[in-house]
Wavefront OBJ file of the C-alpha trace (Angstrom):
o trace
v -15.511 -11.738 1.935
v -14.828 -14.481 4.586
v -15.048 -12.986 8.362
v -12.742 -14.731 10.577
v -11.918 -15.574 14.012
v -8.771 -15.597 15.819
v -6.976 -17.091 18.613
v -5.618 -16.206 21.942
v -1.755 -16.424 22.314
v 1.432 -14.772 23.236
v 0.578 -12.030 20.403
v -2.237 -11.019 22.587
v 0.133 -10.529 25.599
v 2.476 -8.576 23.460
v -0.655 -6.609 22.213
v -1.951 -5.401 25.228
v 1.579 -3.959 26.525
v 2.386 -2.352 23.444
v -0.921 -0.545 23.426
v -0.380 0.178 27.062
v 3.068 1.987 26.114
v 1.720 3.765 24.054
v -0.402 5.509 25.540
v 1.767 6.305 28.381
v 4.387 7.482 25.838
v 1.595 9.851 23.957
v 0.052 10.639 27.413
v 3.740 11.347 28.835
v 4.440 13.975 25.518
v 1.147 15.768 26.098
v 1.067 14.935 21.794
v -1.610 13.488 19.766
v -1.284 10.127 17.980
v -2.593 12.123 14.992
v -0.071 14.469 12.619
v 1.710 17.324 13.771
v 3.264 20.694 12.087
v 5.009 18.389 10.255
v 2.371 16.606 8.874
v 0.714 20.005 7.716
v 4.261 20.835 6.273
v 3.748 17.979 4.233
v 0.120 18.280 3.415
v 1.297 21.978 2.094
v 4.670 20.275 0.742
v 2.854 17.851 -1.178
v -0.325 19.499 -2.843
v 1.752 22.435 -3.799
v 4.187 20.185 -5.874
v 1.065 18.042 -7.102
v -0.135 21.806 -8.512
v 3.492 23.346 -9.693
v 4.476 20.447 -11.650
v 1.255 20.223 -13.343
v 1.364 23.871 -13.904
v 4.845 23.634 -15.258
v 3.906 20.915 -17.541
v 0.613 22.696 -19.080
v 2.589 25.198 -19.593
v 5.584 23.847 -21.381
v 7.920 25.019 -24.540
v 9.945 21.940 -25.252
v 9.649 18.604 -25.301
v 11.988 17.798 -22.577
v 10.262 19.698 -20.510
v 7.115 18.383 -21.101
v 8.088 15.498 -20.534
v 10.139 15.998 -17.395
v 7.600 18.118 -15.393
v 4.832 15.346 -16.268
v 6.867 12.765 -14.731
v 7.744 15.073 -11.313
v 3.849 15.204 -11.268
v 2.604 11.589 -11.757
v 5.797 11.165 -8.434
v 4.544 13.859 -6.917
v 0.690 12.777 -6.830
v 2.166 9.193 -5.793
v 4.354 10.659 -3.075
v 0.876 12.330 -1.886
v -0.990 9.648 -1.921
v 1.864 7.872 0.606
v 2.174 10.588 2.877
v -1.385 12.175 3.172
v -4.237 9.691 1.474
v -2.776 6.921 3.153
v -2.674 8.440 6.442
v -6.112 10.086 5.820
v -7.798 6.974 5.105
v -6.893 5.813 9.002
v -8.157 9.086 9.851
v -5.235 10.112 11.284
v -3.307 12.832 8.802
v -5.267 15.670 11.121
v -7.208 15.969 14.074
v -10.377 16.862 12.202
v -12.723 13.662 10.695
v -13.654 16.248 8.170
v -10.252 17.489 7.000
v -9.023 13.765 6.965
v -12.110 12.740 4.937
v -11.745 15.937 2.752
v -7.779 14.800 2.185
v -8.159 11.578 1.550
v -11.683 11.956 -0.991
v -9.733 14.376 -2.944
v -6.538 13.000 -2.776
v -7.273 10.258 -4.158
v -10.489 10.727 -6.880
v -8.484 13.262 -8.238
v -5.880 10.321 -9.230
v -8.704 8.730 -11.139
v -9.866 5.906 -8.085
v -12.197 5.289 -6.048
v -11.451 6.370 -2.326
v -14.620 4.665 -0.773
v -13.895 1.436 -2.275
v -10.488 1.344 -1.262
v -10.468 2.763 1.956
v -13.532 1.122 3.068
v -11.567 -2.876 1.650
v -8.283 -1.469 2.711
v -9.021 -1.321 6.681
v -11.655 -4.029 7.107
v -9.990 -6.274 4.686
v -6.328 -6.242 4.441
v -5.809 -4.421 7.850
v -7.779 -7.336 9.675
v -6.945 -10.491 7.708
v -3.816 -9.559 6.079
v -2.519 -12.654 3.664
v -5.371 -14.695 4.281
v -6.981 -15.838 0.493
v -10.344 -15.202 0.804
v -10.478 -12.666 3.500
v -7.648 -10.331 1.967
v -8.539 -8.169 -0.480
v -5.010 -7.625 -1.085
v -4.649 -11.200 -2.450
v -4.231 -11.775 -6.079
v -6.403 -14.016 -8.147
v -4.115 -13.914 -10.814
v -3.681 -17.184 -13.022
v -0.209 -15.501 -14.262
v 1.181 -15.354 -10.886
v 0.908 -18.181 -8.207
v 0.776 -16.468 -5.144
v -0.627 -19.013 -2.132
v -0.578 -22.639 -1.831
v -4.041 -22.800 -2.766
v -3.383 -21.639 -6.400
v -2.500 -24.269 -9.073
v 0.674 -24.388 -9.998
v 1.360 -24.462 -13.645
v 3.796 -25.014 -15.691
v 4.508 -21.283 -16.928
v 4.788 -20.198 -12.906
v 8.123 -21.641 -13.085
v 9.345 -18.377 -14.889
v 7.205 -15.684 -12.651
v 9.971 -14.677 -10.911
v 11.515 -13.216 -14.853
v 8.348 -12.112 -15.873
v 6.578 -10.365 -12.225
v 8.551 -7.201 -12.961
v 7.062 -6.996 -16.641
v 3.808 -7.530 -15.487
v 4.358 -5.261 -12.420
v 5.080 -1.983 -14.792
v 0.866 -2.584 -15.573
v -0.072 -2.290 -12.283
v -1.758 1.666 -12.370
v -2.945 0.609 -15.740
v -4.738 -2.196 -14.588
v -6.140 -0.419 -11.307
v -7.353 2.608 -13.558
v -8.794 0.513 -16.290
v -9.545 -2.255 -16.132
v -9.846 -3.478 -11.930
v -12.037 -0.761 -11.004
v -14.048 -1.291 -13.953
v -14.990 -4.949 -13.357
v -15.585 -4.141 -9.622
v -18.847 -1.733 -11.713
v -19.387 -4.908 -12.917
v -19.253 -7.630 -9.215
v -15.961 -9.026 -10.769
v -12.697 -8.916 -9.215
v -8.978 -9.773 -9.982
v -9.110 -10.112 -6.575
v -10.214 -13.036 -4.279
v -13.147 -10.913 -2.674
v -15.968 -9.383 -4.784
v -16.418 -5.906 -4.341
v -20.148 -4.102 -3.823
v -20.275 -0.798 -4.794
v -23.406 1.812 -3.479
v -24.809 4.011 -6.507
v -23.876 6.985 -5.542
v -20.010 5.647 -5.485
v -20.558 3.990 -8.802
v -21.503 7.302 -10.090
v -18.557 9.393 -8.481
v -16.128 6.468 -10.057
v -17.275 6.946 -13.621
v -17.309 11.346 -12.828
v -13.561 11.464 -11.464
v -12.192 8.703 -14.029
v -13.378 11.133 -17.035
v -12.021 14.504 -15.039
v -8.372 12.243 -14.862
v -8.594 11.543 -18.538
v -9.240 15.508 -19.154
v -6.908 16.986 -17.531
v -3.640 13.997 -17.948
v -4.477 13.538 -21.457
v -7.195 15.709 -23.085
v -5.868 19.560 -21.850
v -2.155 18.312 -23.262
v -3.441 17.075 -26.533
v -5.467 21.152 -26.861
v -3.576 23.593 -25.385
v 0.734 22.124 -25.910
v 2.135 21.557 -29.185
v 3.522 18.347 -29.191
v 0.871 15.986 -31.143
v -1.298 12.961 -29.271
v 1.454 11.180 -29.498
v 3.449 12.260 -27.432
v 1.023 12.766 -25.099
v 0.047 8.500 -24.753
v 3.502 7.773 -24.621
v 4.198 10.498 -21.845
v 0.984 9.358 -20.165
v 1.896 5.613 -20.047
v 5.866 6.316 -19.036
v 4.205 8.127 -16.268
v 1.628 4.897 -14.845
v 4.866 2.953 -15.813
v 6.605 4.982 -13.220
v 4.329 4.771 -10.667
v 3.818 0.939 -10.933
v 7.742 -0.321 -10.097
v 7.787 2.756 -7.396
v 4.082 1.594 -6.026
v 5.193 -2.461 -6.506
v 8.517 -1.616 -5.021
v 7.120 -0.282 -1.996
v 4.649 -2.291 -1.113
v 5.110 -6.083 -2.913
v 8.120 -6.779 -0.419
v 6.255 -5.892 2.433
v 3.784 -8.746 2.418
v 5.080 -11.080 -0.600
v 8.717 -12.853 1.408
v 10.005 -16.099 1.420
v 9.429 -15.301 5.436
v 6.023 -14.280 6.159
v 3.019 -16.633 6.085
v -0.137 -17.146 4.472
v -2.372 -18.650 7.002
v -5.510 -20.771 6.019
v -8.671 -20.779 8.489
v -9.941 -24.250 9.531
v -13.053 -25.358 8.532
v -14.816 -22.988 10.974
v -13.430 -19.987 10.066
v -11.239 -19.481 13.006
v -6.897 -18.911 13.029
v -5.420 -20.749 14.875
v -3.161 -17.594 16.243
v -3.868 -13.713 17.569
v -4.475 -10.970 14.938
v -1.366 -9.099 16.401
v 0.566 -12.476 15.443
v -0.829 -12.543 12.078
v -0.023 -8.612 11.477
v 3.619 -9.763 12.490
v 4.124 -13.051 10.676
v 2.430 -11.684 7.311
v 3.990 -7.882 7.333
v 8.124 -7.407 6.527
v 9.711 -4.116 7.548
v 13.022 -2.533 5.529
v 15.061 -0.024 6.873
v 11.628 1.671 9.498
v 14.611 3.539 11.315
v 15.259 5.599 8.364
v 13.987 9.447 8.192
v 14.624 9.232 4.674
v 11.967 7.013 4.220
v 10.196 7.822 6.193
v 9.290 11.187 4.778
v 8.965 9.932 1.128
v 7.428 6.605 1.636
v 5.336 7.588 4.185
v 5.706 5.108 6.955
v 5.133 2.356 4.496
v 8.517 0.716 5.016
v 7.272 0.174 8.444
v 4.617 -1.775 7.760
v 4.229 -4.324 10.889
v 4.069 -1.110 13.057
v 1.544 0.414 10.776
v -0.997 -2.582 10.867
v -1.031 -2.477 14.310
v -1.497 0.791 15.276
v -3.157 2.157 12.381
v -4.556 5.238 14.472
v -0.979 6.603 14.549
v 0.174 8.890 12.096
v 3.433 7.777 10.477
v 5.291 11.113 11.103
v 5.535 9.308 15.031
v 6.801 5.628 13.685
v 10.175 6.826 14.221
v 9.659 8.284 18.533
v 7.601 5.207 19.046
v 9.863 2.161 16.852
v 11.922 1.873 19.767
v 9.082 0.683 21.869
v 7.501 -1.459 19.449
v 11.059 -3.728 18.951
v 11.432 -3.504 22.726
v 8.083 -5.225 23.206
v 7.819 -7.554 20.689
v 11.419 -8.804 22.014
v 10.428 -8.756 25.420
v 7.702 -11.254 24.495
v 9.337 -13.421 22.015
v 7.965 -11.952 18.527
v 9.895 -12.045 15.836
v 9.678 -8.770 14.014
v 11.144 -8.447 10.965
v 12.796 -5.316 9.940
v 15.336 -5.835 6.923
v 18.053 -3.714 4.628
v 15.374 -3.255 1.426
v 18.455 -5.137 -0.496
v 17.557 -8.093 1.324
v 13.467 -7.628 1.553
v 13.795 -7.251 -2.759
v 15.711 -10.779 -2.786
v 13.371 -12.702 -0.366
v 10.581 -11.247 -2.681
v 12.336 -12.608 -5.583
v 12.878 -15.856 -3.817
v 9.215 -15.710 -2.862
v 8.234 -16.046 -6.361
v 10.565 -18.399 -7.733
v 9.865 -20.797 -4.956
v 5.613 -20.575 -5.511
v 6.422 -21.317 -9.143
v 8.449 -24.177 -8.714
v 6.970 -25.667 -5.309
v 3.919 -26.786 -4.949
v 4.322 -26.485 -0.364
v 6.734 -23.635 0.755
v 8.279 -23.403 4.440
v 8.588 -19.705 4.679
v 12.513 -18.851 6.719
v 12.198 -17.726 10.084
v 14.132 -14.281 10.475
v 16.654 -13.828 12.287
v 17.682 -10.577 12.865
v 21.326 -9.131 13.168
v 20.489 -6.411 15.607
v 19.644 -9.197 18.196
l 1 2 3 4 5 6 7 8 9 10 11 12 13 14 15 16 17 18 19 20 21 22 23 24 25 26 27 28 29 30 31 32 33 34 35 36 37 38 39 40 41 42 43 44 45 46 47 48 49 50 51 52 53 54 55 56 57 58 59 60 61 62 63 64 65 66 67 68 69 70 71 72 73 74 75 76 77 78 79 80 81 82 83 84 85 86 87 88 89 90 91 92 93 94 95 96 97 98 99 100 101 102 103 104 105 106 107 108 109 110 111 112 113 114 115 116 117 118 119 120 121 122 123 124 125 126 127 128 129 130 131 132 133 134 135 136 137 138 139 140 141 142 143 144 145 146 147 148 149 150 151 152 153 154 155 156 157 158 159 160 161 162 163 164 165 166 167 168 169 170 171 172 173 174 175 176 177 178 179 180 181 182 183 184 185 186 187 188 189 190 191 192 193 194 195 196 197 198 199 200 201 202 203 204 205 206 207 208 209 210 211 212 213 214 215 216 217 218 219 220 221 222 223 224 225 226 227 228 229 230 231 232 233 234 235 236 237 238 239 240 241 242 243 244 245 246 247 248 249 250 251 252 253 254 255 256 257 258 259 260 261 262 263 264 265 266 267 268 269 270 271 272 273 274 275 276 277 278 279 280 281 282 283 284 285 286 287 288 289 290 291 292 293 294 295 296 297 298 299 300 301 302 303 304 305 306 307 308 309 310 311 312 313 314 315 316 317 318 319 320 321 322 323 324 325 326 327 328 329 330 331 332 333 334 335 336 337 338 339 340 341 342 343 344 345 346 347 348 349 350 351 352 353 354 355 356 357 358 359 360 361 362 363 364 365 366 367 368
């Protein structure tokens, strides 16, 4: 991974005041930045739903019931990841470091994915160098999709805005079966190669086997619906998870409003770290109570990137401070309706597939 240096600018003063005001807010309210009673309720709720739907699925007596509960379980597990795993990965789901680590490892590994690799690279790569190719683990290096100007423009990229939704169906399956398997051999579909400690390699393999046992083998052995139905619903579940996951996160960093900055030859970006976060992240309906409850604050991505040490259960309380401080320092905060964010995502795909160079649009808030 290419480590980068930053340059002081207006984002530096914005961030300094933001931190001061946020600290003052939590101090005056007498509350912690980690999860509160609401988070405890969500932890109990989502883990209970995971267990409930699995129990209903594995004891189903009808094919319709089997498909329904299997997919509801898949949805519940994804919402657990959004609301619990992500906060725990940042150490803010609860106060205890032990319980954060346990919640993160348990919820992530039982999905068949490796918590250590994702957590380390998410925190030390994506959050530090958002949208910077060669430094951000989440920047794709996929010949079928052109996402940055440094990637060669091929004739078929002109159609990527059409076939990208189809490819997105495979996101979860690729992650489970291909992406992490390639990591074992030090290959990756990302721009950064991954180093995995031997113990994590062992855990990666073991938890994938456990996942396949309870998601495929047990339903085949204990239910009367046949191997074909089990495989069909297994694939449908991954399709559903992929659609929701990419729809929630894809629009946050892939947009014709956001930037993909390039460092100079000395590895320096001509901006501060806070400004990088603001020009590479799109929020949508950040003030929505419903989305905060279901998506765990993923719709308030810029806010999260700048304040990862705060649980998403506090986002709605601190959002006015965030907006006011950004406005004071003339920092453009991109918060738009989801429909607009989605339209921008597809415009981005179209432009990147039809133009060698793309100048990001300037977002003008309707509220300003």
